[in-house]
Every structure is written in structure tokens, then in C-alpha cells.
C-alpha positions as a LaTeX table, in Angstrom:
\begin{tabular}{lrrr}
\hline
Residue & $x$ (\AA) & $y$ (\AA) & $z$ (\AA) \\
\hline
Unk1 & 0.80 & $-15.41$ & $-13.27$ \\
Unk2 & 1.74 & $-13.90$ & $-16.60$ \\
Unk3 & $-0.66$ & $-11.32$ & $-18.01$ \\
Unk4 & 0.14 & $-12.46$ & $-21.53$ \\
Unk5 & $-2.34$ & $-15.29$ & $-21.40$ \\
Unk6 & $-5.93$ & $-15.81$ & $-20.37$ \\
Unk7 & $-6.23$ & $-17.15$ & $-16.83$ \\
Unk8 & $-9.16$ & $-19.46$ & $-16.11$ \\
Unk9 & $-11.32$ & $-19.19$ & $-13.01$ \\
Unk10 & $-9.95$ & $-22.49$ & $-11.78$ \\
Unk11 & $-6.35$ & $-21.30$ & $-12.21$ \\
Unk12 & $-7.11$ & $-18.12$ & $-10.28$ \\
Unk13 & $-8.47$ & $-20.22$ & $-7.42$ \\
Unk14 & $-5.39$ & $-22.41$ & $-7.45$ \\
Unk15 & $-3.13$ & $-19.37$ & $-7.50$ \\
Unk16 & $-4.84$ & $-18.09$ & $-4.35$ \\
Unk17 & $-4.27$ & $-21.41$ & $-2.66$ \\
Unk18 & $-0.52$ & $-21.05$ & $-3.29$ \\
Unk19 & $-0.40$ & $-17.33$ & $-2.62$ \\
Unk20 & 1.95 & $-15.66$ & $-0.19$ \\
Unk21 & $-0.46$ & $-14.11$ & 2.34 \\
Unk22 & $-0.85$ & $-10.41$ & 1.76 \\
Unk23 & $-0.58$ & $-7.75$ & 4.44 \\
Unk24 & $-3.88$ & $-8.10$ & 6.30 \\
Unk25 & $-6.60$ & $-5.60$ & 5.43 \\
Unk26 & $-7.98$ & $-3.63$ & 8.35 \\
Unk27 & $-11.59$ & $-4.32$ & 7.47 \\
Unk28 & $-13.56$ & $-7.33$ & 8.62 \\
Unk29 & $-15.75$ & $-9.66$ & 6.63 \\
Unk30 & $-18.98$ & $-7.95$ & 5.69 \\
Unk31 & $-22.39$ & $-9.60$ & 5.70 \\
Unk32 & $-22.46$ & $-12.33$ & 3.04 \\
Unk33 & $-25.39$ & $-10.76$ & 1.25 \\
Unk34 & $-27.31$ & $-7.49$ & 1.32 \\
Unk35 & $-30.77$ & $-7.43$ & 2.81 \\
Unk36 & $-33.64$ & $-7.39$ & 0.35 \\
Unk37 & $-35.81$ & $-5.17$ & 2.56 \\
Unk38 & $-36.73$ & $-1.62$ & 1.55 \\
Unk39 & $-35.21$ & $-0.23$ & 4.74 \\
Unk40 & $-31.85$ & $-1.81$ & 4.03 \\
Unk41 & $-30.98$ & $-1.02$ & 0.40 \\
Unk42 & $-28.32$ & $-2.66$ & $-1.72$ \\
Unk43 & $-24.76$ & $-1.24$ & $-1.68$ \\
Unk44 & $-24.15$ & 1.80 & $-3.89$ \\
Unk45 & $-22.49$ & $-0.28$ & $-6.56$ \\
Unk46 & $-25.71$ & $-2.23$ & $-6.98$ \\
Unk47 & $-28.36$ & 0.49 & $-6.63$ \\
Unk48 & $-30.41$ & 1.47 & $-9.65$ \\
Unk49 & $-28.62$ & 4.19 & $-11.69$ \\
Unk50 & $-30.35$ & 7.25 & $-13.18$ \\
Unk51 & $-30.25$ & 5.71 & $-16.64$ \\
Unk52 & $-31.90$ & 2.42 & $-17.45$ \\
Unk53 & $-29.52$ & $-0.44$ & $-16.52$ \\
Unk54 & $-28.49$ & $-3.16$ & $-18.91$ \\
Unk55 & $-30.51$ & $-6.36$ & $-18.75$ \\
Unk56 & $-27.63$ & $-8.33$ & $-17.28$ \\
Unk57 & $-27.23$ & $-5.76$ & $-14.45$ \\
Unk58 & $-30.92$ & $-6.09$ & $-13.57$ \\
Unk59 & $-30.53$ & $-9.88$ & $-13.66$ \\
Unk60 & $-27.52$ & $-9.67$ & $-11.32$ \\
Unk61 & $-29.46$ & $-7.48$ & $-8.88$ \\
Unk62 & $-32.42$ & $-9.85$ & $-8.92$ \\
Unk63 & $-30.08$ & $-12.79$ & $-8.40$ \\
Unk64 & $-28.41$ & $-11.13$ & $-5.41$ \\
Unk65 & $-31.77$ & $-10.26$ & $-3.86$ \\
Unk66 & $-32.96$ & $-13.84$ & $-4.30$ \\
Unk67 & $-29.75$ & $-15.22$ & $-2.81$ \\
Unk68 & $-30.16$ & $-12.78$ & 0.10 \\
Unk69 & $-33.55$ & $-14.35$ & 0.83 \\
Unk70 & $-32.00$ & $-17.82$ & 0.71 \\
Unk71 & $-29.25$ & $-16.73$ & 3.12 \\
Unk72 & $-31.80$ & $-15.24$ & 5.53 \\
Unk73 & $-33.79$ & $-18.49$ & 5.48 \\
Unk74 & $-30.61$ & $-20.49$ & 6.09 \\
Unk75 & $-29.58$ & $-18.23$ & 8.99 \\
Unk76 & $-32.97$ & $-18.53$ & 10.64 \\
Unk77 & $-32.63$ & $-22.32$ & 10.64 \\
Unk78 & $-29.63$ & $-22.06$ & 12.98 \\
Unk79 & $-30.81$ & $-19.29$ & 15.33 \\
Unk80 & $-32.27$ & $-21.63$ & 17.92 \\
Unk81 & $-29.81$ & $-23.31$ & 20.34 \\
Unk82 & $-28.95$ & $-26.88$ & 19.35 \\
Unk83 & $-30.79$ & $-26.42$ & 16.05 \\
Unk84 & $-30.76$ & $-29.48$ & 13.81 \\
Unk85 & $-32.19$ & $-28.39$ & 10.44 \\
Unk86 & $-33.17$ & $-30.93$ & 7.82 \\
Unk87 & $-30.04$ & $-31.85$ & 5.86 \\
Unk88 & $-31.84$ & $-31.81$ & 2.52 \\
Unk89 & $-33.25$ & $-28.32$ & 3.14 \\
Unk90 & $-29.84$ & $-26.96$ & 4.10 \\
Unk91 & $-28.19$ & $-28.49$ & 1.03 \\
Unk92 & $-30.82$ & $-26.99$ & $-1.26$ \\
Unk93 & $-30.35$ & $-23.51$ & 0.18 \\
Unk94 & $-26.56$ & $-23.84$ & $-0.08$ \\
Unk95 & $-26.98$ & $-24.79$ & $-3.74$ \\
Unk96 & $-29.13$ & $-21.72$ & $-4.42$ \\
Unk97 & $-26.88$ & $-19.30$ & $-2.56$ \\
Unk98 & $-23.55$ & $-20.66$ & $-3.86$ \\
Unk99 & $-22.29$ & $-17.74$ & $-5.97$ \\
Unk100 & $-22.79$ & $-15.01$ & $-3.37$ \\
Unk101 & $-21.36$ & $-17.24$ & $-0.62$ \\
Unk102 & $-18.16$ & $-17.99$ & $-2.49$ \\
Unk103 & $-17.69$ & $-14.30$ & $-3.34$ \\
Unk104 & $-18.02$ & $-13.54$ & 0.38 \\
Unk105 & $-15.69$ & $-16.32$ & 1.54 \\
Unk106 & $-13.03$ & $-15.77$ & $-1.14$ \\
Unk107 & $-12.91$ & $-12.01$ & $-0.55$ \\
Unk108 & $-9.61$ & $-12.16$ & 1.42 \\
Unk109 & $-10.47$ & $-9.15$ & 3.58 \\
Unk110 & $-9.47$ & $-10.56$ & 6.96 \\
Unk111 & $-6.50$ & $-12.30$ & 8.54 \\
Unk112 & $-6.18$ & $-16.00$ & 7.81 \\
Unk113 & $-6.27$ & $-16.85$ & 11.52 \\
Unk114 & $-9.60$ & $-15.02$ & 11.87 \\
Unk115 & $-11.17$ & $-16.25$ & 8.64 \\
Unk116 & $-12.68$ & $-19.50$ & 9.90 \\
Unk117 & $-14.29$ & $-17.81$ & 12.94 \\
Unk118 & $-15.93$ & $-15.16$ & 10.76 \\
Unk119 & $-17.18$ & $-17.73$ & 8.25 \\
Unk120 & $-18.57$ & $-20.06$ & 10.93 \\
Unk121 & $-20.40$ & $-17.09$ & 12.45 \\
Unk122 & $-22.02$ & $-16.37$ & 9.09 \\
Unk123 & $-22.47$ & $-20.05$ & 8.14 \\
Unk124 & $-22.77$ & $-22.27$ & 11.23 \\
Unk125 & $-24.00$ & $-25.00$ & 8.89 \\
Unk126 & $-20.37$ & $-25.67$ & 7.92 \\
Unk127 & $-19.64$ & $-27.01$ & 11.38 \\
Unk128 & $-21.39$ & $-30.09$ & 10.06 \\
Unk129 & $-18.76$ & $-32.05$ & 8.12 \\
Unk130 & $-21.43$ & $-33.25$ & 5.67 \\
Unk131 & $-22.04$ & $-29.67$ & 4.56 \\
Unk132 & $-18.30$ & $-29.01$ & 4.23 \\
Unk133 & $-17.88$ & $-32.13$ & 2.09 \\
Unk134 & $-20.84$ & $-31.08$ & $-0.03$ \\
Unk135 & $-19.32$ & $-27.62$ & $-0.46$ \\
Unk136 & $-16.14$ & $-29.23$ & $-1.78$ \\
Unk137 & $-18.34$ & $-31.05$ & $-4.26$ \\
Unk138 & $-19.96$ & $-27.77$ & $-5.35$ \\
Unk139 & $-16.59$ & $-26.07$ & $-5.82$ \\
Unk140 & $-14.89$ & $-28.83$ & $-7.79$ \\
Unk141 & $-17.61$ & $-31.22$ & $-8.91$ \\
Unk142 & $-20.30$ & $-28.72$ & $-9.82$ \\
Unk143 & $-23.48$ & $-30.56$ & $-10.66$ \\
Unk144 & $-21.79$ & $-33.97$ & $-10.52$ \\
Unk145 & $-23.67$ & $-35.53$ & $-7.61$ \\
Unk146 & $-21.36$ & $-38.56$ & $-7.70$ \\
Unk147 & $-18.25$ & $-36.45$ & $-7.09$ \\
Unk148 & $-17.94$ & $-37.26$ & $-3.37$ \\
Unk149 & $-18.23$ & $-41.01$ & $-3.89$ \\
Unk150 & $-15.77$ & $-40.85$ & $-6.78$ \\
Unk151 & $-13.35$ & $-38.90$ & $-4.58$ \\
Unk152 & $-13.64$ & $-41.50$ & $-1.82$ \\
Unk153 & $-12.85$ & $-44.16$ & $-4.42$ \\
Unk154 & $-9.72$ & $-42.26$ & $-5.49$ \\
Unk155 & $-8.71$ & $-41.92$ & $-1.83$ \\
Unk156 & $-9.04$ & $-45.67$ & $-1.28$ \\
Unk157 & $-6.95$ & $-46.29$ & $-4.41$ \\
Unk158 & $-4.37$ & $-43.73$ & $-3.26$ \\
Unk159 & $-4.11$ & $-45.37$ & 0.18 \\
Unk160 & $-3.67$ & $-48.81$ & $-1.35$ \\
Unk161 & $-0.82$ & $-47.57$ & $-3.54$ \\
Unk162 & 0.88 & $-45.27$ & $-1.06$ \\
Unk163 & 1.66 & $-48.12$ & 1.33 \\
Unk164 & 4.09 & $-49.52$ & $-1.26$ \\
Unk165 & 5.71 & $-46.10$ & $-1.57$ \\
Unk166 & 5.89 & $-46.01$ & 2.23 \\
Unk167 & 7.49 & $-49.44$ & 2.43 \\
Unk168 & 9.99 & $-48.45$ & $-0.28$ \\
Unk169 & 10.97 & $-45.36$ & 1.75 \\
Unk170 & 10.85 & $-47.35$ & 5.02 \\
Unk171 & 8.21 & $-45.01$ & 6.42 \\
Unk172 & 5.48 & $-47.66$ & 6.62 \\
Unk173 & 5.35 & $-51.32$ & 7.50 \\
Unk174 & 3.18 & $-53.46$ & 5.22 \\
Unk175 & 0.00 & $-54.38$ & 7.10 \\
Unk176 & $-1.46$ & $-57.69$ & 5.95 \\
Unk177 & $-4.26$ & $-57.91$ & 5.18 \\
Unk178 & $-4.52$ & $-54.25$ & 4.16 \\
Unk179 & $-7.45$ & $-52.58$ & 5.91 \\
Unk180 & $-7.87$ & $-49.22$ & 4.22 \\
Unk181 & $-10.66$ & $-48.25$ & 6.62 \\
Unk182 & $-8.89$ & $-49.47$ & 9.73 \\
Unk183 & $-7.91$ & $-47.05$ & 12.50 \\
Unk184 & $-4.35$ & $-48.35$ & 12.84 \\
Unk185 & $-3.65$ & $-48.03$ & 9.13 \\
Unk186 & $-5.16$ & $-44.54$ & 8.97 \\
Unk187 & $-3.02$ & $-43.33$ & 11.90 \\
Unk188 & 0.11 & $-44.85$ & 10.36 \\
Unk189 & $-0.71$ & $-43.36$ & 6.96 \\
Unk190 & $-1.41$ & $-39.79$ & 8.15 \\
Unk191 & 1.68 & $-39.90$ & 10.35 \\
Unk192 & 3.88 & $-40.96$ & 7.42 \\
Unk193 & 2.45 & $-38.85$ & 4.58 \\
Unk194 & 4.47 & $-35.65$ & 5.25 \\
Unk195 & 7.73 & $-37.64$ & 5.13 \\
Unk196 & 6.67 & $-39.47$ & 1.97 \\
Unk197 & 5.86 & $-36.21$ & 0.18 \\
Unk198 & 8.40 & $-33.96$ & 1.79 \\
Unk199 & 8.02 & $-30.19$ & 1.97 \\
Unk200 & 11.22 & $-28.09$ & 1.93 \\
Unk201 & 10.05 & $-26.04$ & 4.92 \\
Unk202 & 10.53 & $-27.84$ & 8.25 \\
Unk203 & 7.74 & $-27.76$ & 10.83 \\
Unk204 & 7.88 & $-25.11$ & 13.57 \\
Unk205 & 9.72 & $-26.29$ & 16.69 \\
Unk206 & 6.56 & $-26.01$ & 18.78 \\
Unk207 & 4.80 & $-28.36$ & 16.37 \\
Unk208 & 7.45 & $-31.06$ & 16.46 \\
Unk209 & 6.60 & $-33.44$ & 13.63 \\
Unk210 & 5.00 & $-32.13$ & 10.44 \\
Unk211 & 2.29 & $-34.80$ & 10.73 \\
Unk212 & 0.94 & $-32.87$ & 13.76 \\
Unk213 & $-0.46$ & $-30.39$ & 11.23 \\
Unk214 & $-2.76$ & $-33.21$ & 10.09 \\
Unk215 & $-3.28$ & $-35.49$ & 13.09 \\
Unk216 & $-2.72$ & $-35.37$ & 16.83 \\
Unk217 & $-3.17$ & $-38.46$ & 19.00 \\
Unk218 & $-4.59$ & $-37.52$ & 22.37 \\
Unk219 & $-3.06$ & $-39.40$ & 25.28 \\
Unk220 & $-5.49$ & $-41.17$ & 27.63 \\
Unk221 & $-7.13$ & $-38.68$ & 29.93 \\
Unk222 & $-5.79$ & $-35.65$ & 28.06 \\
Unk223 & $-8.31$ & $-32.90$ & 27.46 \\
Unk224 & $-8.63$ & $-31.88$ & 23.81 \\
Unk225 & $-9.51$ & $-28.32$ & 24.88 \\
Unk226 & $-6.15$ & $-27.86$ & 26.60 \\
Unk227 & $-4.34$ & $-29.03$ & 23.49 \\
Unk228 & $-6.34$ & $-26.74$ & 21.21 \\
Unk229 & $-5.69$ & $-23.73$ & 23.46 \\
Unk230 & $-1.98$ & $-24.10$ & 22.71 \\
Unk231 & $-2.39$ & $-24.89$ & 19.01 \\
Unk232 & $-1.00$ & $-22.01$ & 16.95 \\
Unk233 & $-1.88$ & $-23.20$ & 13.43 \\
Unk234 & $-5.09$ & $-21.85$ & 11.86 \\
Unk235 & $-5.42$ & $-24.88$ & 9.59 \\
Unk236 & $-7.77$ & $-27.90$ & 9.99 \\
Unk237 & $-6.57$ & $-30.99$ & 11.88 \\
Unk238 & $-7.83$ & $-34.23$ & 13.39 \\
Unk239 & $-7.56$ & $-35.07$ & 17.08 \\
Unk240 & $-8.00$ & $-38.78$ & 17.81 \\
Unk241 & $-8.72$ & $-40.08$ & 21.31 \\
Unk242 & $-8.86$ & $-43.79$ & 20.48 \\
Unk243 & $-12.59$ & $-43.82$ & 19.77 \\
Unk244 & $-13.69$ & $-40.64$ & 18.07 \\
Unk245 & $-11.91$ & $-38.10$ & 15.93 \\
Unk246 & $-12.42$ & $-34.42$ & 16.66 \\
Unk247 & $-12.28$ & $-32.16$ & 13.63 \\
Unk248 & $-10.71$ & $-28.84$ & 14.60 \\
Unk249 & $-9.97$ & $-25.68$ & 12.64 \\
Unk250 & $-7.30$ & $-23.63$ & 14.35 \\
Unk251 & $-8.18$ & $-23.61$ & 18.06 \\
Unk252 & $-11.84$ & $-24.37$ & 17.41 \\
Unk253 & $-13.38$ & $-27.85$ & 17.75 \\
Unk254 & $-15.85$ & $-28.08$ & 14.89 \\
Unk255 & $-17.31$ & $-31.58$ & 14.80 \\
Unk256 & $-16.57$ & $-35.24$ & 15.46 \\
Unk257 & $-16.15$ & $-38.23$ & 13.21 \\
Unk258 & $-17.28$ & $-41.66$ & 14.36 \\
Unk259 & $-14.66$ & $-44.37$ & 14.21 \\
Unk260 & $-16.10$ & $-45.89$ & 11.03 \\
Unk261 & $-15.55$ & $-42.59$ & 9.21 \\
Unk262 & $-12.07$ & $-41.93$ & 10.57 \\
Unk263 & $-10.48$ & $-43.21$ & 7.37 \\
Unk264 & $-12.14$ & $-40.31$ & 5.51 \\
Unk265 & $-10.57$ & $-37.75$ & 7.86 \\
Unk266 & $-8.04$ & $-36.52$ & 5.31 \\
Unk267 & $-10.85$ & $-35.75$ & 2.87 \\
Unk268 & $-12.72$ & $-33.83$ & 5.57 \\
Unk269 & $-9.60$ & $-31.71$ & 6.19 \\
Unk270 & $-9.35$ & $-30.96$ & 2.47 \\
Unk271 & $-13.03$ & $-30.03$ & 2.44 \\
Unk272 & $-12.41$ & $-27.40$ & 5.11 \\
Unk273 & $-9.38$ & $-26.01$ & 3.28 \\
Unk274 & $-11.62$ & $-25.40$ & 0.27 \\
Unk275 & $-14.79$ & $-24.40$ & 2.12 \\
Unk276 & $-12.99$ & $-21.84$ & 4.30 \\
Unk277 & $-10.50$ & $-20.80$ & 1.60 \\
Unk278 & $-7.44$ & $-21.52$ & 3.74 \\
Unk279 & $-3.77$ & $-21.69$ & 2.82 \\
Unk280 & $-1.80$ & $-24.91$ & 3.29 \\
Unk281 & 0.79 & $-24.83$ & 6.12 \\
Unk282 & 4.24 & $-24.75$ & 4.51 \\
Unk283 & 5.44 & $-27.86$ & 6.35 \\
Unk284 & 2.73 & $-30.03$ & 4.73 \\
Unk285 & 2.14 & $-28.05$ & 1.54 \\
Unk286 & 3.64 & $-30.75$ & $-0.68$ \\
Unk287 & 1.56 & $-33.66$ & 0.59 \\
Unk288 & $-1.63$ & $-31.59$ & 0.55 \\
Unk289 & $-0.85$ & $-30.51$ & $-3.01$ \\
Unk290 & $-0.38$ & $-34.14$ & $-4.04$ \\
Unk291 & $-3.71$ & $-35.09$ & $-2.46$ \\
Unk292 & $-5.27$ & $-32.06$ & $-4.16$ \\
Unk293 & $-4.30$ & $-33.32$ & $-7.60$ \\
Unk294 & $-4.30$ & $-37.10$ & $-7.14$ \\
Unk295 & $-7.40$ & $-37.48$ & $-4.94$ \\
Unk296 & $-9.45$ & $-34.29$ & $-4.90$ \\
Unk297 & $-9.04$ & $-33.95$ & $-8.65$ \\
Unk298 & $-8.06$ & $-30.27$ & $-8.69$ \\
Unk299 & $-5.18$ & $-29.73$ & $-11.11$ \\
Unk300 & $-2.29$ & $-27.38$ & $-10.38$ \\
Unk301 & $-1.07$ & $-25.25$ & $-13.24$ \\
Unk302 & 2.56 & $-25.87$ & $-14.10$ \\
Unk303 & 3.47 & $-22.28$ & $-13.24$ \\
Unk304 & 2.10 & $-22.76$ & $-9.71$ \\
Unk305 & 3.76 & $-26.13$ & $-9.07$ \\
Unk306 & 6.71 & $-25.99$ & $-6.67$ \\
Unk307 & 9.90 & $-27.97$ & $-7.26$ \\
Unk308 & 9.08 & $-30.08$ & $-4.18$ \\
Unk309 & 5.66 & $-30.92$ & $-5.63$ \\
Unk310 & 7.17 & $-31.83$ & $-9.01$ \\
Unk311 & 9.76 & $-34.05$ & $-7.33$ \\
Unk312 & 7.14 & $-35.74$ & $-5.13$ \\
Unk313 & 4.74 & $-36.45$ & $-8.00$ \\
Unk314 & 7.62 & $-37.61$ & $-10.16$ \\
Unk315 & 8.58 & $-40.21$ & $-7.57$ \\
Unk316 & 4.93 & $-41.11$ & $-7.09$ \\
Unk317 & 4.34 & $-41.70$ & $-10.79$ \\
\hline
\end{tabular}
């Protein structure tokens, strides 16, 4: 971005989402927060200087120490095998520890393909799709507790409209009556979206169709683990076996969605892109960018918008 103008925090985040991945740094992700114990002092940049610190520096130190306590409490909740902490307690701690967590996750100090593993190790709570969806709300909706429901409403509206675009481009057949929450419609929609909002970069040969970056239909009797072992993308995807949908990130199965929530699968994928700070695969970058702006409600600055995105949104409008 040009240095001649002031860049907002939101624009910086969007720029990272469209960034060309840098040469990986050799270091690994550090602990999300420093310990607040006397035996484990804060990093040198945060230790008390010889002269009296400014009030805002003291406030920042106190805030980090408090967030460290929240992180320790959150970690302890998940130490026991098969731990199932109270959802409300987890959400409250994630609210209180938000700033330090995002600084840790957005640090960009590890390879993209390793990022999700490192973050899940530090925050196993995000293997619960509810926490990932709530994190998306924190990032984009802030204190708006209605953000998630409003987003689901925009997704339903988008699905209702996109079928006409699909029929116009002969990528979808008009289902009557339209069942936005139906399994068949959701499969048809996710399979068609990459061709409706075309990216200039074709999918890798091993992937086949670009829609495989979003959804893979498991054949009867096929083991999801065998498929994931061969999956080479580090991005989130849905695996559907006819009953349940497995949410995977890279080669890792994360959670499952019951059939009645399958229609929200695209929103869950977007939640993991934001929660884990991942880059869109080039073969589906256009459709994910359209969903980002039209459904998620996260605007793209004109300087970051690709020609494919501008063309796709122009046709959509």
C-alpha cells in the first residue's frame, strides 16, 4: 500500500489476507503470553526500565499480565483428556484475552502450512467450531453480539440470489421449492461457486476441480483419514459423508457439523480463515473474496481488489 496515506487497522488486516507469502522465518511461534510469575519475567522489551515508565506503558504491562492469567486459566481447562469446558466460561476468557491472542496469531513467524497446528496447540478451544465462529465475530463484529446471526441472514440471502446467477451461467439447476438449508442444495452450491466467481489461477492438477478446496464428497466406505493424508492444501475444507460434515484444516480433522448445520459450512470455513489468519488458495481466492465482502461484511480496499474480484462483483451486482 502507498505510504502517502494513513492505513487503517482493518486495511492492514485485509492487506495481509491478500499478501504474497513471505520467505518463511526460521523461528517458531512463541508462547501466546508471558508468564506472570516472578520466576518467569516478562520479555526485555516489557521489563521495567531504570527510569519511571510512562503511565500507558505501565497500563500495557498490567494488561499483558492480566491476559497471561486469563490464558493460563483457559489452558488449564483443556489439559484433561476429553475436556469439555463450559462454553460460556471459555467465551468470557477469549473475550478478555483477545488483544494478546490476535497479536500472537497474526505474528506471521511460521510457515503457513504449520500455522494451524501451532495455533491449535496453544488454543485447543478453536477446534470447537462455535469458538471459531465467535472469534470471527470478535474480529469483525466487535461488541455486536448479533453479528453471527446477521451474517447467517446475509448468507441465506446470498444463497437465494446466487442460484439465479448460477442458472444464468448454467452452473446450477433451479431447485423448486428452494431449500437453502437442504443438503442437496448446499452441495450443488459449494460445487458451483468457484465457477460462478472464477479465479484466474487454475486449481492444481492433483486437486482436480477448484471446488475441492471447499468441499469433498466422501464415497461410501471411504476413510476420511486416508483422504486427508493426501491433501496438500493447508486451508480449511468440508468433507461430507452423506450424514455428517467433517471440518478439516489442512490434513487435520478439527470437528464435525451435524446435518442440520451443514448449510452453514461455508461460514465455518471463513471463520477458520480469520481465526487462524490463513491465506486464500489462489484457485478459490475470487469466490472467497466475494463471500468476504458480501456475506462476512469485511470490505476490501480498492487497491487490494484484484481484476478478477472486480469483474465477479460487477457481474454479481
